[in-house]
Each structure stands twice: as structure tokens, then as C-alpha cells.
N, C-alpha and C positions, 0 to 999 in steps of 0.2 A: 523281175516285177511278178512274173507269171508264177515264179517258184515261190515267192512270197504269198502270192493271193492263194496258192495250193497248200501252203502250210497253214494260212490263216483260216482257211475252210475246215482244214482237218482239224485245227485246235477247238472250232466252234463245235463240231460233232463229238470231240473228246470231252468237252465241257458238257455237253448234254448227256453223255454217256454217264459221267461221274454224276451229275445231278440227278439223274434217274435212280442210280444205285443209292446216293445218300438219301434222297427224298423217301425211299422205301424203308431204308434202314432207320431212321428218324421216327417214322411213323409208329414203330413197334418198339423202339429202344431207347428213346428219349425220355427224361423225367416228365414231359408233358403229354406222353403217349396215354396215360390214364384219362385225361380231359378231352383230347383229340378223338379217341377211338369210339365210335358209336357201339351200342349193345348188339346190335345186329351186324356181325363181323363178315360174313359170306361174301358180300359185294367188295368189301375192301380187300379180301384175300384173294378173290379171282382177279382184282385189279393189279395187285402184286404179282400173281403168276403170269398175267399177259405181259406185264412190263419185263420181267426178268425172262420169261420164255419166248417172247416174240420182239418186243421194242428193243431190249438190250442186244441181242443177236442182230437186228437189223442195222442197228446203230456199229456195231462191230464190222458188219458187212461193208458200210460205208467207209470207216476208218481203215480198214485193211482190204480194200477192194482189188488191188493188185494180187493179193495172195488169196482171194476169195474162191471156195468150192462149195458145192452143195454139201459134202461131207463134214466140212468145218461148221458150216451153219447148224447142222443137226447137232454136233457136239455141243455147240453153243448153247442150244436150245436145252439140251439134256443138262448141261451144266448149270443152266439157269433155273431148271425145276429143282436140282439137288441144292443151289444155293438158297433156294425158298425155306428149305427146311432149316436151314442155320438162321435166318434173318428173321422168320415168323416164330414167335414163341410157340412152344409145343400145345398149351393148351388151346391155341387157336388154330393151330395147323392140323390137329389130329384128324378132323372130318376129311382132310385132303390129303391124308398121310401117302394114300395110295399113287398120287400124281408123282410124287418124288421117287416113289420105286420104279415108275415109268423111265425116269431120267436115269436111274442107276441101272437098270435093265439096258438101257441103250449104250451107256458108257462101257458096260460089261461085255456087250456085243462087239463093241469097236475093240475093246481090249482083246478078246479072244481073236478077232481078225489081225491084229497086229501079232499076236503069239503064232498066229498060222504063219505068218510072214517069216517069223525067225526058225520055224520048224522047217521051212521051205529052203532057208538059208542053209540051216545045218545038213539037211538032206543032200543039196548040190554041192557042199563045201569040196568033198574030193574032186568033183569035175571042176569046181572054179580052180582049185589048187593046180590041176593038171594043165588048164588053160594059162595060168600065170608062168609056169614053168616053160611052156611053148614060147610065151612072147618075148620080145626083144626089149620090151620097155621094162623100166624099174618097177619094183612091188608097189610102190606109191602111186602109180598110174594104173597098172596092168588090173591089179586087185579091183579096185572098184569098178573098173570097165568089165570085168568078168562076172562080178555080182550082179551088175545090172542086166547082163546078158542071160545070166542063168536064173535068176530070181525076177527081179522086176525093179522098176523105178518107184521108190517109195521113201518118204523121210526115216521111217523106223529102220529101213534096210541100208541106208546111207549112214545112218548113226552107228550102228552094227559094224559096217564094214570101217568106219573110222576108228571105232574103239579097238577093233581088231589090229588095225596098223599101229596104232599107239602101242600096244601091249607087245607086237613083235619087235618094233624099233627099240623100245625100252628094254626088252629082256633077252632078244633072240639075235640081234644084228650086231653084237660087240665084236665078233670075229670077221665080219665083213670089211672089205675094203673098198673106198670110194672109186667110182671107174675113172680111168684116165684116157686121154687122147684128144684129138685135135677136135673133135665135137663137143666136148666138155668145158664148161667154163664154171669157175667157183664163184659165189657171191658173198663168202663170209669170212676168208682168210685175212683180208686187210681190215677186218672189222672186230668188235670187243664182244661178238654175240656170244662166243663160247663163255668167256670170263663172266658175261652178264647172265647167262643162264645158270652157271656153277654158283654165282653169287645168290640168286633167287632160290634155288635148292637149299643151299647153307641156311638161308633166312628161314625157309619154311620149316626145315628140321629143328632149329633153334627155337622158332615160335611153338613148335609142337610140343617139344619137351617144356618150355617154360610154363606155356598157358594151359596145356592139357591137365596136369595135374591140380592146377589151382582151381581150373573150371570143375574138375571131376567132384572136387566137394561140394561146389554150388549147384551144379547139375549135371547129373551122371549121362543123360540124353543128349545133352548139348554139346559135352565133352567128347562122346563117341561121335556124334555127327561131325563135328571140327576135326577130329582125328582121321575119319574116313575120308573127308574133302582134302585135308593136307596130304594124306598117301596117295591120292588120285592125283593132286595137283605135282607132286615129285615124279609120279609115273610119267604126267604128260610132258613135264620138262626134259626128262630124260630121253623119253621117244623123240620129242621135238629137236633135240640137240641133235642126236643120231640122223634124224631124217633130213636135217640140214646138211650135215657131213657126207651122207652117203647118196644125196640126189642133187649133183650140180646141174646148173643149166644145160639142157642137152639140144644141140642143133643139127637136124638132119637135112635133107635135101628139100623137103617141103613144110616142115614143122619146126616149132620150138617147143620144148618141155619145160616149163618154167615151174619152179617151187620154191618155197622158203618154209621148211619144216612141215609140220602137220596142219598148219593153220590156213595155208593159201596155196593153190597151184592152179595151172592153167595150161591146156594145149592150145597154141597158137598157129594158123596156118601162115606160112609166110605170105602167101597172096593176100592175106587180110589186112597187111601192114601198108598204109598209105604213105606215111612218111616218117622220118627219124629226126627227132628234134635233139640237137646237141650244141646249141647255143648256151652258153654258160649263163646269161642273164635270164634266160627263159628258165632254165634248169632250178634257178634259186628262188624262183617265184613260189609262193605257197600252193602246194599240191590240193587239188580238188577230189577228196577221197569218195566222193560221190560217183565221181566218172572215171576215176584213175585207181588202178590197182598197183601197189608198191611192192616190189621186190627188192627191198633195201634192208640190209641185215642191220639189226640194233647195235647202237655204238653210245659210248659214254658222251660223245660230243655230237653236235647237230652235223648231219651230212645230207648231200644232195645227190640225186640221181646221176649218173653219166649220161644217160639219155632217155628219152620218153618216144616209145612208138605209138603213132597215131593209127588208129585203126579205120578202115573204110566203114565197118559196122560194128556196134557193139558185139563182144565175144564173151562167152561164159567162163566163168571162174568158179571153182569149188572151194568153198571156205570151210571154216571149223565144224566139225560134225556131218560134213557133207552138205551143208547148206550151198546154194548156188546164187550167184549174182552176175549180171553182165557189165561190163565196162568197155569205155570207148578208147582208153588209153592205157599204157603200160609203163610204168617208171622202172628203170633198171640201175642198179649200181653193182658193178662188177670188180672182180680183182684184176683183170686184164682188159679194160674197154675198148683198147684200139684193135687189138686183133680181132675181138668179137665183132666191132662196128665193120671192120674190113670184110670178114667172112659173110656178115648178115648182108651187107650192100650186094656182094657177089651171088649170093644164093637166091635173095629176092629177086634180083633181076633176072636170074635163071628160071625162077618160078614163074615170072610175068611173061 
């Protein structure tokens, strides 16, 4: 009931946001604009600027309050000033054109700050590589950790690190062999994920060949954008497939290193595990994806986890492009679940 009330409130604020944007657009761009707009436009334009630069950012802050920050609020304000330039006709907006340049200048400064972070990343890259080589963890885990330590925690840095991993696994990892030993457990060998990924890659290639040439005659720009997107998708799926193969689940005396390709990974302390659910009826129930992260390889048929780890407190997981989210449960499907369960119970009891 509380979740529904939260969603209901959010939808109300979202409706107000859409109403503000649509009303300001219709004032200037509807067939009735000529009859509605007064001769003195100054106050109307100022009202629109207030809506886009203050009201809209405030509504965005309420809607996305969990991810709110002063920097994002400034970005939304600057974006509102830039958006005003496109909503308000040029003949009315000309006296206020300098205001939109303020928004462009703010966005430009923020872009420069992001570029500075990228230069820092390149500057410290040799040191990052040295730290990765000294680490016992796989590149999938050690590289983002080294980047955070040498540069800083920032979304653009997380994205660059994720892209680096994608290109590495897609092009530079084919001679690597997956690690083996009693502490490693695979998640993909008894599934159809490899065939599934290869099928997707083939479908993208066929679609690129078939649609690109037709679309090229209709719109060169769209055909080029689609080609770039398809090439990126192929690189991602190749890298994801290699990341799945080369990064089995790893269990040490104190931690679990969980990953399933490039899209999700998690380092979990054994001491954080409250209980382990292995009851088949419970495992076949629908998983709440808001609270549970799944490390279950995709298959052509419906599959269920072998076990669900109940955590004492929500723990952080890293998702696609470095975005992070907390979960209170972890669903696992392994190729050898019995061996894993026995070892996990032993090490968890020792950790406690």
C-alpha cells in the first residue's frame, strides 16, 4: 500500500511536469496562439522562463529526489533556459536571447569539467594498469576499483571505465582462458546464453545489411546513426559474452565475487548473508526485481534460481555503464549448485 501511495504521488508530480511543459509549448505553438497572446509579450515570456528554469527543475527534483544533487539542479535550470529558445518563437525571444546564452555557458562549463575528468583518467591510466596487474581480482572487478582510487567517483568516469572493459573483452581477451579451481563456479555452461548471444549478433548483422542500404536512400543521417548503433551493439554482445565466460563466480574466505557479463556485478561479504533459501516452492515464485538482483544466465526456457541469498542489509551492485543500485536479496543459478551451497555454508559459518 505504501509503495502504491509513493508511485501515485510520483505520477501526480510527473503529470504536473508534463502540464507545465505542454501549456508553455501550446501558448506559442498552437493554432490559437495568435488569439491568446497579448501585444505586450514581456511578462508572458518571463513567466515561461520562470516555469522552465525554476518550476520544471523543482518538479524534477521532487520526482527524482533519491538522485537529487545541486549539480543536477543547476543542469536542469540551464537546460530549461536552452529549451526556452526552442519553445518561444524567435521574434518574441530576441530581447531575451542573452538569457539562453547563460544556460549554454553553464552547460559548456559542465562539459569542460567532465572533459577534465577524462584527461585525468588518461593521465592516471598507466598507474591504473599497474595496480590492476598487481591485483588478484579479475579485470572486471579490479579495473573499476583502481579507476575510482586514482581518479574519483563520478558517473562519467564509471561510464568510461565500463566502455574500456567492453572494448577489452570484445577485442583483446580471446586468448584468455577462464580461471579454474575449487573457488570458481560457473553460471553459464548449463544454459543457452552463448547460443542466445550469438543468435542476437547474427540478427543484428542481418538487420544491418538489410535495412542500412534501404534506409540510406531514405535518410543518410538515420542510416549512419543506425549503422553506428548496430556496430556498438555487436561489440557489446561480444564483450558481454567474453565477460561471462572469463568471470565465473569466485568465492574467497570472506567474499563472493558475482558477475554475469558486463551488465551486472557485485562483491558480497560472506558476513552480510543472513540466510540461504533453497526451498523449491519459494524459488519458483516471481522475483521482485526491485529488491533482488539475479545472476541467472538467459535461457530459451523459463528457469528458476538454485538459491536466494537473504542479506542482513541492502548491498551495492554495479550495473550497466557503472550505474549502482542496492539490493537486499541475490538470486543465483549455478552449474554445480550443491558443491557451491556446501562450501558457502562452511565459509559463511567461519566468517561469523
